[in-house]
C-alpha positions in Angstrom: 20.3 59.7 83.8 22.5 60.6 80.8 25.1 58.2 82.0 22.5 55.4 82.3 21.2 56.2 78.8 24.7 55.9 77.4 25.2 52.6 79.2 21.9 51.2 77.9 22.8 52.4 74.4 26.1 50.6 74.6 24.4 47.4 75.6 21.8 47.7 72.8 24.5 48.3 70.2 26.5 45.2 71.3 23.3 43.2 71.4 22.4 44.3 67.9 25.9 43.4 66.5 26.0 39.9 67.8 23.2 38.3 69.9 24.9 37.0 73.1 24.5 33.4 74.2 22.5 33.8 77.4 21.5 30.2 77.9 23.7 28.2 80.4 25.9 25.8 78.6 26.1 22.1 79.3 29.6 21.9 80.6 31.9 24.1 82.8 34.3 24.7 79.9 31.4 25.7 77.6 30.1 28.0 80.2 33.5 29.7 80.6 33.8 30.0 76.8 30.4 31.6 76.5 31.2 34.0 79.4 34.5 35.0 77.8 32.8 35.6 74.4 30.0 37.7 75.9 32.4 39.7 78.0 34.5 40.5 74.9 31.5 41.4 72.9 30.3 43.8 75.6 33.8 45.2 76.5 32.7 48.8 75.6 29.8 48.5 78.0 32.2 47.6 80.8 34.1 50.8 79.9 30.9 52.9 80.0 29.8 51.4 83.4 33.3 52.0 84.8 33.3 55.6 83.5 29.9 56.2 84.9 30.9 55.0 88.4 34.1 57.1 88.3 32.1 60.2 87.3 29.6 59.7 90.1 32.4 59.0 92.6 34.8 61.8 91.6 32.7 64.6 90.0 29.5 64.3 92.0 31.1 64.0 95.4 32.4 66.9 97.5 35.8 65.3 98.3 36.1 63.6 94.9 39.4 61.9 94.3 40.4 62.4 98.0 38.3 59.4 98.9 40.8 57.2 97.0 43.5 58.2 99.4 41.4 58.7 102.6 40.0 55.2 102.8 43.3 53.4 103.0 44.7 56.2 105.1 42.0 55.6 107.7 42.7 51.9 107.7 46.4 52.6 108.1 45.9 55.1 110.9 43.7 52.6 112.8 46.4 50.0 112.5 49.0 52.5 113.6 47.0 53.5 116.7 46.6 49.8 117.8 50.3 48.9 117.1 51.6 52.0 118.9 49.4 51.4 121.9 50.5 47.8 122.1 54.1 48.8 121.7 53.8 51.3 124.6 52.2 48.8 126.9 54.7 46.0 126.1 57.8 48.3 126.1 58.8 47.0 122.7 59.9 49.8 120.4 57.9 50.0 117.1 60.2 50.4 114.1 59.2 52.8 111.3 59.2 50.0 108.8 56.4 48.3 110.8 54.2 51.3 110.2 55.1 51.0 106.5 54.0 47.4 106.6 50.5 48.4 107.7 50.3 51.2 105.1 51.2 48.9 102.3 48.6 46.3 103.3 46.0 49.0 104.0 45.9 49.9 100.3 45.4 46.3 99.2 42.8 45.6 101.9 40.9 48.8 101.0 40.7 47.7 97.4 39.3 44.3 98.4 36.7 45.8 100.8 35.7 48.6 98.4 35.2 46.3 95.4 33.4 43.7 97.4 31.2 46.3 99.1 30.1 48.1 95.9 30.0 45.0 93.8 27.7 43.1 96.1 24.8 45.5 95.4 25.8 46.3 91.8 23.1 44.1 90.2 20.2 45.0 92.5 21.1 48.7 92.3 20.9 48.6 88.5 17.6 46.9 88.4 16.3 49.3 85.6 19.1 48.1 83.3 18.8 44.5 84.3 15.0 44.4 83.5 15.1 46.4 80.3 17.8 45.0 78.0 20.0 41.9 78.0 23.7 42.2 78.6 26.1 40.0 80.6 25.2 40.9 84.2 28.8 40.2 85.1 29.6 43.6 83.7 28.0 45.2 86.8 30.2 43.7 89.5 33.2 43.8 87.2 32.7 47.5 86.7 32.8 47.9 90.5 36.1 46.0 90.6 37.5 48.1 87.7 36.5 51.3 89.4 38.2 50.2 92.6 41.3 49.4 90.6 41.5 53.1 89.6 41.0 54.1 93.2 43.8 51.8 94.4 46.2 53.1 91.7 45.7 56.6 93.1 46.1 55.3 96.7 49.3 53.4 95.7 50.7 56.5 94.1 50.2 58.4 97.3 51.7 55.6 99.3 54.8 55.6 97.1 55.4 59.3 98.0 55.1 58.5 101.7 57.1 55.3 102.0 60.5 57.0 102.0 59.4 58.8 105.2 59.4 55.3 106.8 62.8 54.5 105.6 61.6 52.3 102.7 63.7 52.4 99.5 62.9 50.8 96.1 64.5 47.5 95.3 64.2 44.9 92.6 61.7 43.0 94.8 59.1 45.6 93.5 58.9 43.4 90.4 56.7 41.1 92.4 54.0 43.8 92.9 52.3 43.4 89.4 51.9 39.6 90.0 50.6 40.1 93.5 48.2 42.8 92.2 46.8 40.4 89.5 46.2 37.7 92.1 44.5 40.2 94.4 42.3 41.5 91.5 41.3 37.9 90.6 40.5 36.9 94.1 38.5 40.1 94.6 36.6 39.4 91.3 35.7 35.9 92.4 34.4 37.0 95.8 32.5 39.9 94.2 30.8 37.9 91.5 29.6 35.3 94.1 28.4 38.0 96.5 26.6 39.9 93.8 24.9 36.7 92.6 23.9 35.7 96.1 22.5 39.2 96.9 20.0 39.0 94.0 18.3 35.9 95.6 19.0 36.6 99.2 19.0 40.3 100.1 20.6 39.7 103.5 23.8 38.6 101.6 24.9 42.3 101.6 24.7 42.3 105.4 26.9 39.2 105.6 29.4 40.9 103.3 29.3 44.0 105.5 30.0 41.9 108.5 32.9 40.2 106.8 34.4 43.5 105.6 34.0 45.2 109.0 35.6 42.4 111.0 37.6 40.5 108.4 40.6 42.8 109.0 41.2 41.1 112.3 41.4 37.6 110.7 43.8 38.7 107.9 47.4 39.9 108.4 46.6 43.6 107.9 47.2 45.3 111.2 49.5 42.5 112.5 52.0 40.6 110.5 51.5 36.8 110.2 54.6 36.0 112.3 53.1 37.8 115.3 50.8 34.7 115.8 53.6 32.1 116.0 54.3 29.1 113.8 50.7 27.7 114.1 49.1 31.1 113.6 51.1 31.7 110.4 49.8 28.5 108.9 46.2 29.3 109.7 46.4 32.9 108.4 48.1 31.8 105.2 45.2 29.4 104.5 43.2 32.6 103.8 44.0 33.3 100.1 44.4 37.0 100.8 47.0 36.3 103.5 49.9 35.4 101.2 49.1 38.4 98.9 49.1 40.9 101.8 52.3 39.4 103.3 53.9 39.2 99.9 53.2 42.9 99.3 54.6 43.7 102.8 57.8 41.8 102.3 58.5 42.9 98.7 57.6 46.6 99.0 58.6 47.4 102.6 61.5 45.0 103.1 62.8 44.4 99.6 62.5 40.6 100.0 62.6 38.3 97.0 59.5 36.2 97.3 61.3 33.2 95.7 63.4 33.0 98.8 61.9 31.3 101.9 62.0 33.4 105.1 62.2 32.0 108.7 61.5 33.9 111.9 62.1 33.3 115.6 62.3 29.6 116.5 62.6 28.6 112.9 59.0 29.4 112.0 58.4 29.7 108.3 57.3 33.3 107.8 57.3 33.1 104.0 57.5 30.4 101.4 57.0 30.6 97.6 54.3 28.0 98.1 52.2 30.5 99.9 52.0 32.5 96.7 51.2 29.3 94.6 48.3 28.7 97.1 46.8 32.1 96.6 47.3 32.0 92.8 45.6 28.6 92.6 42.6 30.0 94.6 42.5 33.1 92.4 42.3 31.2 89.1 39.9 28.5 90.4 37.8 31.1 92.2 37.3 33.2 89.1 36.4 30.2 87.0 33.9 28.9 89.6 32.4 32.3 90.2 32.0 33.0 86.5 30.2 29.7 85.9 27.9 30.1 88.9 27.1 33.7 87.9 26.4 32.8 84.3 24.1 29.9 85.2 22.1 32.1 87.6 21.8 35.3 85.7 18.9 34.1 83.5 16.7 34.4 86.6 18.0 37.8 87.8 15.2 39.8 86.2 12.6 37.9 88.2 14.3 38.7 91.6 15.7 42.2 91.3 
């Protein structure tokens, strides 16, 4: 209750200082400009929402910060069990670095799933705030993404400690990680904004998201590397904007591969191309722009549906 009061007070203060433009603009560029101005004006509210979520997650839970490590660990363990079982049945030895591949991608996948899961219900779960005072509703799903960023930083720190056990050593290819992280955050933000908006009007949207997060791991290169599906499979998996990000993290972190250099596998199949990264980056930028416009134009009706 105290945290919610502080959040409401932050929204009221920002509202008093400069009345936000809540009416949808007439063009996409105008909508984006309005959204950017409102988000800047209410930046302190985003901080308060994120701090509230972190306090609930870490101080009001028995395991606290352990959850930030446990979630990607469970994903990694699940992948290891599957890969070890397949290795045993096929008689093909599983290298330690292949276990590192899964661990690296597990952290990224856990971030995406966590932010999308919490963000989808963020508007409806805060109906009291939504109906009492105006503030950019984007702040609610964005705070879910920001909270998950903190979780993932903790998970990544734990991963960095474990990677040497798998024979992974730091290389200059790690310089690609910040760019990949930005693309991942933008993609996640786009999906989260759209899902949160849809869930306001269609409450079964959260069930669709849950279905995607539960089984989407089998349609993205998390447990298996993209090259395991052959030349055709690589192309299909890389159409998923998350695919190049996950594979880029695997190659740069676990294998020290420079992502500007194309990589071919068995039979000359293109395992990696810099254009894969361009594809994901394009989707990330366009996705955030589209999601921001859709959310902004729909938020005026949120109070009637929550």
